[in-house]
C-alpha positions as CSV (number, residue, x, y, z in Angstrom):
1,X,20.1,-2.3,-5.3
2,X,19.8,-0.8,-8.7
3,X,18.7,-2.2,-12.0
4,X,22.3,-2.6,-13.4
5,X,23.3,-4.7,-10.4
6,X,20.3,-7.0,-10.6
7,X,20.6,-7.4,-14.3
8,X,24.2,-8.6,-13.9
9,X,23.2,-11.0,-11.2
10,X,20.3,-12.4,-13.3
11,X,22.6,-12.9,-16.3
12,X,24.9,-15.2,-14.3
13,X,22.0,-17.7,-13.9
14,X,20.4,-17.3,-17.3
15,X,21.9,-20.4,-18.9
16,X,21.4,-22.7,-15.9
17,X,18.8,-25.4,-16.2
18,X,18.2,-26.9,-12.8
19,X,16.0,-29.9,-12.1
20,X,12.4,-28.8,-11.3
21,X,12.9,-29.7,-7.6
22,X,15.8,-27.2,-7.3
23,X,13.9,-24.5,-9.2
24,X,11.0,-25.0,-6.9
25,X,13.2,-24.5,-3.8
26,X,14.8,-21.4,-5.3
27,X,11.3,-19.9,-6.0
28,X,10.2,-20.6,-2.4
29,X,13.2,-18.6,-1.1
30,X,12.4,-15.8,-3.5
31,X,8.9,-15.6,-2.2
32,X,10.1,-15.4,1.4
33,X,12.4,-12.5,0.4
34,X,9.5,-10.7,-1.3
35,X,7.1,-11.1,1.6
36,X,6.1,-8.0,3.6
37,X,6.2,-8.1,7.4
38,X,3.5,-10.5,8.3
39,X,2.7,-8.5,11.5
40,X,1.1,-5.9,9.3
41,X,-1.2,-8.5,7.7
42,X,-3.8,-11.0,8.8
43,X,-3.6,-14.4,7.1
44,X,-6.4,-16.9,6.9
45,X,-6.0,-20.4,5.4
46,X,-8.6,-21.1,2.7
47,X,-9.4,-24.7,1.8
48,X,-9.9,-25.1,-1.9
49,X,-10.8,-28.5,-3.5
50,X,-7.4,-29.4,-4.7
51,X,-4.9,-26.9,-3.5
52,X,-3.8,-24.5,-0.7
53,X,-4.7,-20.8,-0.5
54,X,-4.3,-18.0,1.9
55,X,-6.4,-14.8,2.2
56,X,-4.2,-11.9,3.3
57,X,-5.9,-8.8,4.8
58,X,-4.6,-5.5,6.1
59,X,-7.2,-5.4,9.0
60,X,-9.9,-7.3,10.7
61,X,-12.7,-5.8,8.6
62,X,-13.5,-7.3,5.2
63,X,-12.5,-4.9,2.4
64,X,-15.2,-3.8,-0.1
65,X,-13.4,-5.7,-2.9
66,X,-10.7,-8.3,-3.2
67,X,-7.8,-9.5,-5.3
68,X,-7.1,-12.9,-6.7
69,X,-3.4,-13.3,-7.2
70,X,-2.0,-16.1,-9.4
71,X,1.8,-16.6,-9.3
72,X,4.3,-17.4,-12.0
73,X,6.7,-20.2,-12.4
74,X,5.9,-21.8,-15.8
75,X,3.1,-23.8,-14.3
76,X,5.8,-26.0,-12.8
77,X,7.1,-24.0,-9.9
78,X,5.7,-21.9,-7.1
79,X,4.2,-22.9,-3.7
80,X,2.2,-21.0,-1.1
81,X,5.2,-19.3,0.3
82,X,6.1,-17.9,-3.1
83,X,2.5,-16.9,-3.8
84,X,2.2,-15.0,-0.5
85,X,5.4,-13.1,-1.3
86,X,4.1,-10.7,-3.9
87,X,0.6,-11.3,-2.6
88,X,1.6,-9.7,0.6
89,X,2.9,-6.7,-1.3
90,X,-0.4,-6.4,-3.1
91,X,-2.4,-6.6,0.1
92,X,-0.2,-4.1,1.9
93,X,-0.1,-1.6,-0.9
94,X,-3.8,-1.7,-1.8
95,X,-5.6,-2.5,1.4
96,X,-7.7,-5.1,-0.5
97,X,-8.2,-8.6,0.8
98,X,-5.9,-10.8,-1.4
99,X,-6.4,-14.4,-2.1
100,X,-3.1,-16.2,-2.9
101,X,-3.7,-19.5,-4.6
102,X,-1.0,-22.2,-4.8
103,X,-2.5,-24.0,-7.8
104,X,-1.4,-27.5,-8.7
105,X,1.8,-27.8,-10.7
106,X,3.0,-29.9,-13.6
107,X,4.2,-32.6,-14.1
108,X,2.2,-34.0,-11.2
109,X,-0.9,-32.2,-12.4
110,X,-0.7,-30.9,-16.0
111,X,-3.1,-28.7,-17.9
112,X,-5.9,-27.9,-17.2
113,X,-5.4,-28.4,-13.4
114,X,-4.1,-24.9,-12.8
115,X,-7.2,-23.4,-14.6
116,X,-9.6,-25.4,-12.4
117,X,-7.8,-24.4,-9.2
118,X,-7.9,-20.7,-10.3
119,X,-11.6,-21.1,-10.9
120,X,-12.1,-22.5,-7.4
121,X,-10.3,-19.5,-6.0
122,X,-12.4,-17.1,-8.0
123,X,-15.6,-18.8,-6.9
124,X,-14.5,-18.5,-3.3
125,X,-14.2,-14.8,-3.7
126,X,-17.5,-14.5,-5.6
127,X,-19.2,-15.9,-2.5
128,X,-18.1,-12.9,-0.5
129,X,-17.4,-10.0,-2.8
130,X,-19.2,-8.4,-5.9
131,X,-17.6,-9.6,-9.1
132,X,-17.1,-6.0,-10.3
133,X,-14.9,-5.3,-7.2
134,X,-12.6,-8.3,-7.8
135,X,-9.3,-7.7,-9.5
136,X,-7.2,-10.5,-11.0
137,X,-3.4,-10.1,-11.0
138,X,-0.7,-12.5,-12.2
139,X,2.8,-12.6,-13.4
140,X,4.3,-14.8,-16.1
141,X,2.3,-18.1,-16.1
142,X,-0.1,-16.4,-13.7
143,X,-0.5,-13.6,-16.1
144,X,-1.7,-16.0,-18.7
145,X,-3.8,-17.9,-16.2
146,X,-5.9,-14.9,-15.3
147,X,-7.0,-14.7,-18.9
148,X,-7.6,-18.5,-19.1
149,X,-9.8,-18.0,-16.0
150,X,-11.8,-15.3,-17.6
151,X,-12.4,-17.5,-20.7
152,X,-13.5,-20.3,-18.4
153,X,-15.9,-18.0,-16.6
154,X,-17.3,-16.8,-19.9
155,X,-18.0,-20.4,-20.9
156,X,-19.7,-21.1,-17.6
157,X,-21.7,-17.9,-17.5
158,X,-20.0,-16.6,-14.3
159,X,-19.7,-12.9,-13.8
160,X,-16.3,-11.5,-14.8
161,X,-14.1,-9.5,-12.5
162,X,-13.7,-5.8,-12.5
163,X,-10.1,-5.5,-13.8
164,X,-7.0,-7.4,-14.8
165,X,-3.3,-6.8,-14.2
166,X,-0.9,-8.9,-16.2
167,X,2.9,-8.7,-15.5
168,X,5.1,-10.3,-18.2
169,X,2.2,-12.6,-19.1
170,X,2.8,-15.9,-20.8
171,X,-0.2,-16.2,-23.1
172,X,1.3,-18.2,-26.0
173,X,2.8,-21.5,-25.0
174,X,4.1,-22.1,-28.6
175,X,6.5,-19.2,-28.3
176,X,5.7,-17.9,-31.7
177,X,6.3,-14.2,-31.3
178,X,9.3,-12.3,-32.9
179,X,10.7,-11.2,-29.6
180,X,11.9,-14.7,-28.8
181,X,14.6,-14.1,-31.3
182,X,14.9,-10.3,-31.3
183,X,15.5,-10.2,-27.5
184,X,17.4,-13.5,-27.2
185,X,20.6,-11.8,-26.2
186,X,19.2,-8.7,-24.5
187,X,17.0,-10.7,-22.0
188,X,19.2,-11.2,-18.8
189,X,17.0,-13.9,-17.3
190,X,14.6,-15.8,-19.5
191,X,15.3,-18.1,-22.5
192,X,13.0,-19.7,-25.1
193,X,14.6,-23.1,-24.1
194,X,13.3,-22.8,-20.5
195,X,9.8,-21.8,-21.7
196,X,9.8,-24.7,-24.2
197,X,10.6,-27.0,-21.3
198,X,7.9,-25.7,-19.1
199,X,5.4,-25.8,-21.9
200,X,6.2,-29.5,-22.6
201,X,5.8,-30.4,-19.0
202,X,2.5,-28.5,-18.5
203,X,1.0,-29.5,-21.8
204,X,2.6,-32.7,-23.0
205,X,0.3,-32.8,-26.0
206,X,1.4,-30.1,-28.4
207,X,-2.2,-29.6,-29.5
208,X,-3.2,-28.5,-26.0
209,X,-0.7,-25.6,-26.4
210,X,-3.1,-24.1,-28.9
211,X,-6.1,-24.4,-26.6
212,X,-7.1,-20.9,-25.4
213,X,-7.3,-22.2,-21.8
214,X,-3.6,-22.9,-22.2
215,X,-2.6,-20.1,-24.6
216,X,-5.2,-17.3,-24.2
217,X,-3.7,-15.4,-27.0
218,X,-5.7,-17.7,-29.3
219,X,-9.0,-17.2,-27.6
220,X,-12.0,-14.9,-27.9
221,X,-11.1,-12.0,-25.6
222,X,-14.2,-10.0,-26.2
223,X,-16.2,-8.7,-23.2
224,X,-13.3,-8.8,-20.8
225,X,-12.8,-6.1,-18.2
226,X,-10.0,-3.5,-18.6
227,X,-6.5,-4.9,-18.6
228,X,-3.3,-3.2,-17.5
229,X,-0.3,-5.1,-19.0
230,X,3.3,-4.6,-18.0
231,X,6.3,-6.1,-19.8
232,X,10.1,-5.5,-19.8
233,X,11.4,-4.1,-23.0
234,X,14.3,-6.6,-23.1
235,X,12.2,-9.7,-22.5
236,X,12.0,-12.6,-24.9
237,X,8.3,-12.7,-23.9
238,X,7.6,-9.1,-24.9
239,X,5.7,-10.4,-28.0
240,X,3.2,-12.1,-25.6
241,X,2.3,-8.9,-23.9
242,X,2.2,-6.9,-27.1
243,X,0.2,-9.5,-28.9
244,X,-2.2,-9.8,-26.0
245,X,-3.0,-6.1,-25.9
246,X,-3.5,-6.1,-29.7
247,X,-5.8,-9.1,-29.5
248,X,-7.8,-7.5,-26.6
249,X,-8.3,-4.3,-28.5
250,X,-9.3,-6.1,-31.7
251,X,-11.9,-8.1,-29.7
252,X,-13.3,-4.8,-28.2
253,X,-11.8,-5.0,-24.7
254,X,-9.9,-2.2,-23.1
255,X,-6.1,-2.7,-22.7
256,X,-3.2,-0.5,-21.7
257,X,0.3,-1.7,-22.3
258,X,3.3,-0.4,-20.4
259,X,6.8,-1.4,-21.6
260,X,9.6,-1.0,-19.1
261,X,12.5,0.0,-21.2
262,X,15.6,-1.9,-20.4
263,X,13.7,-4.1,-18.0
264,X,13.4,-7.9,-17.8
265,X,10.9,-10.6,-17.0
266,X,8.6,-9.8,-14.1
267,X,10.4,-6.5,-13.4
268,X,7.5,-5.0,-11.5
269,X,8.0,-7.5,-8.7
270,X,11.5,-6.2,-8.0
271,X,12.0,-3.6,-5.3
272,X,14.0,-1.2,-7.4
273,X,13.8,2.5,-7.8
274,X,13.4,2.1,-11.5
275,X,10.2,0.0,-11.0
276,X,8.5,2.1,-8.4
277,X,6.3,4.2,-10.8
278,X,4.9,1.1,-12.4
279,X,4.4,-0.6,-9.1
280,X,2.4,2.4,-7.8
281,X,0.3,2.4,-11.0
282,X,-0.5,-1.3,-10.4
283,X,-1.6,-0.5,-6.9
284,X,-3.7,2.5,-7.9
285,X,-5.6,0.5,-10.6
286,X,-6.3,-2.3,-8.1
287,X,-7.6,0.2,-5.6
288,X,-9.8,1.7,-8.3
289,X,-11.3,-1.7,-9.0
290,X,-11.7,-3.0,-5.4
291,X,-13.1,0.1,-3.6
């Protein structure tokens, strides 16, 4: 497949608004398609307080560091099968033990349930790996959640991880950035209406959408580890990534932004030749942190 083919396929489904139950089934199938050959990886179930998780490893020996992967899905979609999809790619490409957390979803469990589940997953890793050798990675909602997790850790006095990778992060649940209008027609897959719907389900009280644990763009991002942020140039959510990097730098944290020209939401997850350089860069940074 090439980018033009995928773009055209995505555009066919852009305007569709399926019930959450249908969206969840679609995302599960997508996770199964992403998943690398399980025979190459060892999987161990991890019992967290309120949700399922799996630790994926490339061999029987524990790696020096680890990855916490938090999936996307608007805080409303994404199960363990989906989480282990891209999670298996991370584990296979980096050799690092990768914890995939199927955090609780809205509307059954609205904000801040996902933040608390992410914290449980991080604490599990802290029990076995040095904080400076733990990398956090997430896409879309998961890309925002890794920053909410860091803010929660700061408040609790927990050690912060060694590095952050955010792919098309959703860090402003008020959708206030200019790209929501500027890229409205160019984006082949995502719409502001869909994000407004997810935001209302995850945080029914509009005031909560201004809480930094819900929208990290509005938080104090000082003292955070180095961030690598990736976003498609045609995304309606481009402003989230740009604004996040600007805020990180203003607050004194290191951040590197990569804009995939002509690309769409979560493009790094797609196995396309146009995405391979950025996918290799993600893996190289994670290896740098976890080894």
